[in-house]
N, C-alpha and C positions, 0 to 999 in steps of 0.2 A: 479408584476407577473414575473415568471421565463421566460426569453427569450431564447427559444431553439436555434434559429438561431445564436444569439450572443454567446451563450455558445459553440455551434459547431464551430464557427469561432475562438473563443479563443483556443479551442482544436487543430484546424489545425495549428494555429500559434505556439503553444507549441510544436507540433510534428515536426515543421520545424526547431527547434533549437536542434542541437546535444547536448546531456547531459548525456553521460555515467558517472556513479559514479566516482568522482575524476576529472571530466572535466565539471563542472556545473556553472562556473562563468557567462556565457552569459544568461542562463535561470534564474539565480538569478536576473540579471539586468532587464530582461523582467518582471518578477513577481513584482519586486520593482517598476517599472514604472506603472504597473496597480494599485498597492496600492496607489501610489502617486496621480494618476489621480482621485482616489476615496476619497482623503483627509484622508487616514488612516495612522496613524503614525506607524513606525516600526523601528526595529534596526536589526543589523546583528551580528552573532557570528563571531569569527575570521575566520572560514572556509567558512561561507556563509549561514548558516541556518537563515531563515527569521523569526522574531518573531514580529508579528503585534499585536496591542491591540485595541479592541473596548470597550470604557467605557460603563458600564451598569448603570442601575438605582441605584444599590447597588454595591459596590466594590467586595464583596465576599459573598459566596465562588466562587472564579474565576473558569472558565472553559477554556479548550484548545481544539481546533480542529486542527488536524495535517494531512497533505498530503505530500507525497514526490515528488520532481521534478526530481530526478536522475533516470536513466534507466540502463538496462543491456548494456553491451558493451564488448570490448576486449582491449588487450594491446599487443604490440610487445614484445615477450620474447626471440626470437632468430633470427639472420639473417643468412640464409643458404648460402653456397658457390655458389648455382645456382641462387641466386637473389630472391628466395622466402622467405617469412617470416613465422615463427611459432608464434602462438598467445596464450595468456592465457585469459580465460574468466573473465570478471568483473561481479560479481554477480553469482547467481546459476542458470545456464541454460545449456541445453544439446547441444552438438556439432551437434546433428541431425538437429537442426534448424539454424545452422551456414552455412551449406553447400548451396552454391548458393546465399548467401546474398551479395548484393551490399553494399559497405561501403566507408567511408571516413577516411583516416589516417591523423592525425594532428601531424606534426613535430613541432619543436619550432617556425619556421618562415613560413611554408607553409602547404598546405594540398594536399593530393593525393587521387585519386580514385582507387578502386580495387574491387576484388571479393574473398570471402572466398570459398575455394574448398577442396574436399577430396584429400589426397595425392595419386595420381593415375598416372600410366604410360600411359598417354593419347595416342590415336592413334592406339592402337593395335586392332585386329579384334573385332568389336562390343564392344569396350571399355571393354574388358574382365578384370575382377578383380575389377570393381567399387563396385559391391555388396558385395565383401568380405572385404572391408576396414573396420577396427574396428570403432565403434562409440565412439570415444574419442578425446580429444583435441590434443593428440600427432599426430593425422592423419588429421589435418586441417591446410591448408596453405593459406597465403594471396598472391594472384597474383596481383601485382601492374600494373596499366595501364601506365607503363613507360618503356623505353628501358633499362632494367636492366638485366644483364647476370651473375652477381656475387656479392659477398658481398661488394666489393669496390664501385661498381656502386650504390648500395643502400646507403652507407654512404656518397658518394659524393653528394647525394640529400639532405643530412642533416637528414636522418632518423636514429633513434637509438632505442635500446632496451628501453622499457618504454613509447614509444609514444602511444597515445590513438587512439582507433578505434571506430567509431560510426556507427551503423547500419542505413541504410535508413529506414525511417518509412513507406514509400509508402502508405499513407492513401487513403482509398476509402470510400466515403459517399454515401449511397444508398438512393433512394427516399422513401423506406419503413422505414427509420430511423436507420438502422444498420450502424455501423461504424467499419471498419476493418483496422488494422494497426499494426505495431510493436510499442511498447512503449506506448500503451494505459495505461499500468501499469507504472506509475500512473498519467500520464498527463490528462487522462479523469477525475480522481478525483480532480486534481488541477483546471481544467476548471469548475467543479461543485462548488468547494469552491469559486472561484473568482466570479462566477455568483451569488452565495448566497450573497456575500458581496455587489455586485452591487444592488441587489434587496433590501437589508437592507437599503442601502443609498437612493435609489430612493423612497422607500415607507416610508422613515423617521421613521423607526423602531429602537427601542433601546433595546439592550439585557437586560434581567432581571438583570444579574450580569456581571461583567467584563469578556470578552472573549478574549483569546489570540489565534491567528491563526498562526500556525507554518508551514513553508514550509521547509522540511528537505532535505538533500543532500546526505545522506549515508545509506538510508534504504535498498537498494539492497544488501549491505554487512552486514547488521544486526545491525548497531549502531544507525543510524537515530536520534531519538529524545533524545538520551541518556543524553546530557548535556544542552539541550535548554529549559527545562521547568522551569518556574518561581516558586519559593517556595510557592506562594499563590494559585497555581492551585490545585484544589481538584479532578477534573474530566478531563479525557483525552479521547476524541473521535477521533478515527482514521478513515479516509476515504481512501478506497483502492479498488483495483481490486481483485475479487475472482471468480474463475471458478466454475460454478455450473453444476454438471453432468446432462445430459438430463434426466436420470432416476428419478431425484428428481422433475421433472415436474415444473421447475421454469420458469414462463412466463418472457419475456424480460422486462416487466414493473416493476418488483418487485425490492425492496431493500432488501438485506440480512442483518439482524441484527444477528451478530454472538454470540453464547454462549461461544465459546472458540476456541483455535487453538492448534498448536503443543506445545506451551509453557504452556498451561493450560487454566483454565476457566477465563473468564472476570468477571467483578464485577456484582454480582447478582442483586443488587438494581438499578444500572445504566441501565442495560439491561431491567429490568422491566419498568423503566421510559421511555425508548425509545420505547418499545412495546406499552405502553399506548398512547404515543404521536402519533405513526403511526396509531393506531386504531382510535383515536379520529379525526385525520386529514384525515382519509380515504386514506392513502398512502399504495398502494400495497406493501406487505412485507412478508418475511418469516424468521423464526429463524432456524439456523443450525450451526453445527460444521464445522470449517474450519481445517480439519485434518492435512494437511501438511503446513499450513500457518504460516508465521512469519511477524510481522508488527512493526510499531513504538510503539504500545502499549506494546508489549513484551520488546522492547528495553528500554522503560522508566522504567519498573519494574526491569529489570536487572540492570539498572544504580542506583537503590535504591530510586526512587521517590515514595513517599507515596500518590499515586493517584488512584482513581477508573478508570478503563479502560473499553472501549468498542470499537467495530469495526463495521462500516456499510460499505457495499460494493455494488457497482452497478453490474448489471447483466453482467457477463463476461464469456468468453469461451476461452480455449486454452492459459492459462497464460504462459508467457515467450516463446511464439512462435509467430505465426501470430494471434494476439488477435482480439476479437470482443466484442463490446458492443452495446447498443441501446440508442439513445438520450432520450427516455422516461424514462429509468431507471436513467439516469443522472439527468433529471429534478426532479424525485422523491427523489433522494438523496439531491438535493438542497432544496426541500420543507421540508424534514425532518430536515435538518440542520437549516433552518430558524425557524421552530417550536421549535426545541430544544433550540436554542439561546434565544428565547423569552419566554421560559417556566420557571416555578419555579425550583429552584435547587433540585436535588435529596434529599439532606439533608442540610437544612440551617445551621445546627450545624457543618458542615465540615470546618468552618473557624478556628476552634481550636481543640485541643485534647479533647476527650469526656470522660465521666465517664462510668463505666460499667452499671449504672442505666439508662443512656441516650442512650446507644449503641443500634443499630438496632437489630431486630430479624427477623429470616427467617421462623420460625415455632412457633406455640403455641399449647396448649394442645388439641385444637379442631382438629388439623391436625396430631396428633400423632396416630399411630395404637393402638387399644384397644386389649390387649392380654387377652385371656381366661385363667383364673387361672389353673395351672397344679397341680394336687394332688400329695402329697408326699406318700411314702410307709406307713407312720404312719396314714395318713388320710384314706387310703384304708383298712388297716388291723386293725385299732383301737388300743386301749391301750393293752399292753401285759397282759395275764392271769397269775394267781399265779403259775399254774403248768408249765408255759413256762419260769419261772425265774430260 
């Protein structure tokens, strides 16, 4: 049984670890410790992507489940003469949500606390001019909580251009199941994947086929799973955060099974397989397009991997800002993952290249439109008469 409280605790522990993209070593250690405690073997790529493997009853066609541990963040890009720092965003997020953020700056040997603020001449009447500051990263500065008055003071602390800045997650867990924090994208997905693995182990379940579980570290900048997929993997299922507009009437319990995203459609047959599983297991779900979305699935295809791709997402709101999800949606993601891992493969023939005779079909003659025959001029007018020649 999926343990909501344990999954929620895992999420809080993940949120406590700063992990902006490029500064992910510590969260890699944390996830590795969780896998070791479960007796799951894994290896690391050179930069730290985790690739775990759960042996199945049959080796292939192998599957992969992927979730990213990196988050948005920032980096020092310029040290001003007045002791303030200009920053560059890590990942794609708006400076609108940087203003007022409490952060930690990590130099090579120390860390420092501070606040991201708009570049304003503070203290004038009613803080005149705050509303007119443009919404862009050129007008965001980092105020360190240190006695620094000039650039030399900054450098004397050991701070330099390129130092990483992590946003405080400030998680809040409500009694009604809602969870609010920065960085839920995609630490909530990682918590759901880890809880799935714990359930698999505790229930002594064995996947139908080998399952690779990937924890990537550069999804927020678009690369992610690019080089981490084993050649035997035929299906790649991404678990991620997706905001669902209120107008789409998506209850907080649902799992989104995506048809496609900004990079194009996902695999027709794998999506159908997931929808069948969700229906059979009575898992609340919806199918929708993720219009501005980009994930590890797209990164894998861009890198040239010949894999079927799909994305499932937990109920989210306000991505890349102050995000929100619900523990029931995370539980249902874990339920769907477990059912998927123990289901038959989408195509058993995906272990090898196939022939055109064995290749899948999406339509047949019964599903084609029947067109009414259109008469030609000769049909209407008949054969020409002798006096017309």
